N, C-alpha and C positions, 0 to 999 in steps of 0.2 A: 504840846501836844502834836500835832503836824509836824512840827518842829525833829521828832524821832521818828515817826515816821522818815521823812524824807533822809533823815541819816541811815535808815536801814533799807530806803528801799536805794541806796547808794551807796550802799555795802554789797544788799543782792547784786545789783550792775555790775558793780570793780567782780565782786568774785567773779560771777559768768565771765566776761572777760578774760581773767586769768587762766579759765578755765580752757576758754574758747582757742585761747593762744597756744596753753598746752597741749589741745589735741590738736589744733593745725599744725603747732611745730611734730609732736609726732607722726603724725601724718603724711607728711613733708619729710620728715627722718624714712620712712618705710617706702617709700617710692622711693628714693634715691638710695634707696637697699635695691630693692627690685631692679631699677635702670643698671647698678651696678653689678649686679650678676648677671643678665644681659647683654653683657655688652662684651666686645672679646677684650682682651689690655690694652689694645696698641689704641684703641679710645677714650680720650680725655672722655672727664666725665665733670657738663659742667652746670650747676647749679642754674633750674629753671623751676622761677615763680610759679608759672601756669600749670595747674593740676593735670588741666586738660593736654598741654601739651607733653611734658614727660609719660601720660596717656597712651598719647600718642608714636609716641619713641620708643617707647617699650614692645606697645601694637607690632611696630615692625621690626622692632629689631626679634622680637617671638619666630617672626612666620620666617626673616632667612633664618633661624634655625631651623624650623621645622624644615627650610626646603635644604639645607645639607644635608639633617637628618636621613629625610628619605632620597636623599644619592648618598650616600655610606648605607642602609639597605639594599641600592642598588647593588652598588659594588659586592656589596657584600654576598648577594642572592648572585654574583660571577664567578666570586672567586671560589666561592662553595661547593660547585654543583660538582669535579671528584669528588671532595670527603663524600658528600651525600650519594652519590650512586654506591662507593665505596659498604658504607652502612645499609644501603637501599641491600644491597647482593648478602652481603653478613646476614643478616634480617630473615631473604627471601630462602636464604638455604636453608632453613629448621625445617624440620622433616614436617611439621604440624605445628600450620600456618590458616586465618580464616581471612575470608576477604575486608571484613568491616574490622574485626579487629588490626587488622594491616594497615588499613588504608587511617584507619585512626592513627596508629602507629606515626606514618609517615605525615599526617597533617602535624601531627604537635612536633614534628622535627621540622617540618618546612615554619611554622607556626612562630618554631625561635628565631629563624631568620630572618623575621620582618618583625614590626610593631601592630601586630594583628591580633586586637583583646577576644578575642572569639574567633573560633568552627566551630563549622557544619559540616554537615555531611545528609546530602540530601538523594535519600536511594526513589532509581526508579519499579517502583512499585506495576506488577506490568498481570493482568489478570484480566480470562475469556468471561464475555457477558454476551446474552444472548438469550431469548428466553424459551426455549426448550432443547434438546436433542437433537428435531432435527432440524431447527432455526439455524443456519449459518454465524457461526458466532465472531468474533472482531476481541484485537485487545485493546483496553481497555489501559493506561499507562497514568498513575499518579503519582507523584516525588513527595515522598514521607519523609521525616526529619529522620531520619533513622543513631544520631547518634550529634553528639551537642556536647563543646566545653570548650574553660575559660584557657587560653592558654598562658594569658601574667594579668595582674591587676594590679592598680596600687591604690594598697592602704584596703580598710574594711570595708567601706561605702561605695568604694566601686566594685568589693566582691559582691557584694548585698545589688546593687545592679543589675551584672552579668545573669546570678542566682535568677534573677527574679524574670528578667529575658528572657533565659533560657528555657524556664517551666513553662511561662507563657506560652511559647514560639512553637509548644508540645505541640497545641489544638489546629496547627496550621497544617491541613497538604493541599498542593498546586495542582493540578493538570495540566500536561505542556503550554508554552507562551499567556503563564500567566503565573506571576507577583519576580523574582526576582530568578528565581531556582527554575521557574516553569520558561520562559524566558533565555537564559544559556540552553536549555534542554535544549531548542525548537529550532534555536539560532547557532547551536554546535558552536558555540564561540566563546569566550569569555563577556561580564557585561560588569561595567564598574559605577557604583551608583553613590552622588555626594546628597545632602538633604535629605536621609530619609524619613524625614516627619511629617515633609510634603511633597514626597514624588509617588507620583501616582504609579511605578515602576514596583519600589513597595509594598507591598502592599498587607503587613506587619509595620504602617503607619502608623498606626498609633500606640503599637509599643513601643516602636523610635522615640517618640514623645515621651509617652510614660519615662521610661531608664533611658533616653540620652542618650541613644543609640547614633551615629550622625554618615558614617561612612562602608560601606561594602566593596566586594567584589569579588564575581560565582565562575567560577573554574569547571569545563565537563570534566567527567572520567568517560574516557572510553574502550573500551578491551572489549576486540575480535570485530571492531568495525560500529560499533555500536553504544552508544553511554549509556551507563552504570548509575553514575549516579554523579551529582552535582556537587561543588566543593564551593563553601560561602565560608568569605573571611567579613568579621564586621570589627572595626574599633568606633570609640568614644569621641573622635578626635574630626573635623574637614580630614579630607585626605584627598589631594590634587589626584588627579587619574593621573596616573604615571606609565608611559606603553610597554618601559622598557622592564617596568615590574611586573606586568599581566605577562609580557611573552616569555619572563623568565620564571614563574609558575608555569605557564604551559608548558615551557621545556621537560620543568621537572615530572609533571605528571603526564608528562610522554612520554618518560623514562620509565619510572614507574608504571609504567600499565602496558609498555613492548617487557621492560624484566618478569612481569606475571605473567603477560601471553605465554610464553619462554618456558614458564618456570610448570604452565599448568597443558603444555602443549606437554611436553616433558612426564606429565603425569599421565598423559593420554585422558585427558580433563574437559572441555570446549564449554560444560554446563557451570558458568558460576552459582554458587549455592543462594539462591532464597532466603531473603530475611524474611524470618515471622514473624508476625503481626507483635509476638508475646518475646522477643531480645531483644525490641528496640528499647534502649534507653542514653541517661544523662550523665558522661562523665564529663568531674567538673576536678578541675586541678590547680 
């Protein structure tokens, strides 16, 4: 009886060892396939027994690829400014253009020149505050989310995360010097943030943790010397700050601002129509 039990135990152990070896071989094969995918043609792939070393090599090569992608994005922004301006002039030549739809189309176009996954337009809503008509009133500025949309997504899972982030962000608004939009508004300069889930400036850190948003850059949009909106672009991967990309974004939106000012001056209308609370919407593509 004990002999039968011993044979049964030995058989189970042998079966387990065979399955384990097969699993290890399959895992090794997958690791080598992944390493080959992220390696250039010139690099000779040498099998490595240590899975840790293979993963370290993969991480190193992915980081190099990310750096190359950022470099290509910068070159694309530099090379496409003339084409962008031509498109902008054609769009603004339309007799019927409104501020928010125009700015939304511009953000969509700019997003195509980079890898940012989400774009937001935070409009500087100005209201007068005071106790009564006899009391001197002062301006109160609140940055409200006038529009937000997905610029691109990789698969259904990421699209669902983006939709969740966009919907939850509708509840937020920021006074000057508060949060990413408020900081950009007060400082009147672009601001690049990383590690959003733990960054004290990014006041939507809870949403960043929940929906996996990692990095963001905010750019002011000015008309006639006054900031009318803060444009925020976000991504699901860490993106190290690139001053060239920030500068190109600033240049692009400065040119948009100047062209829009010219159009408004021609129409003898120097006041940007306010965005009413009922018109705030979210557009996803």
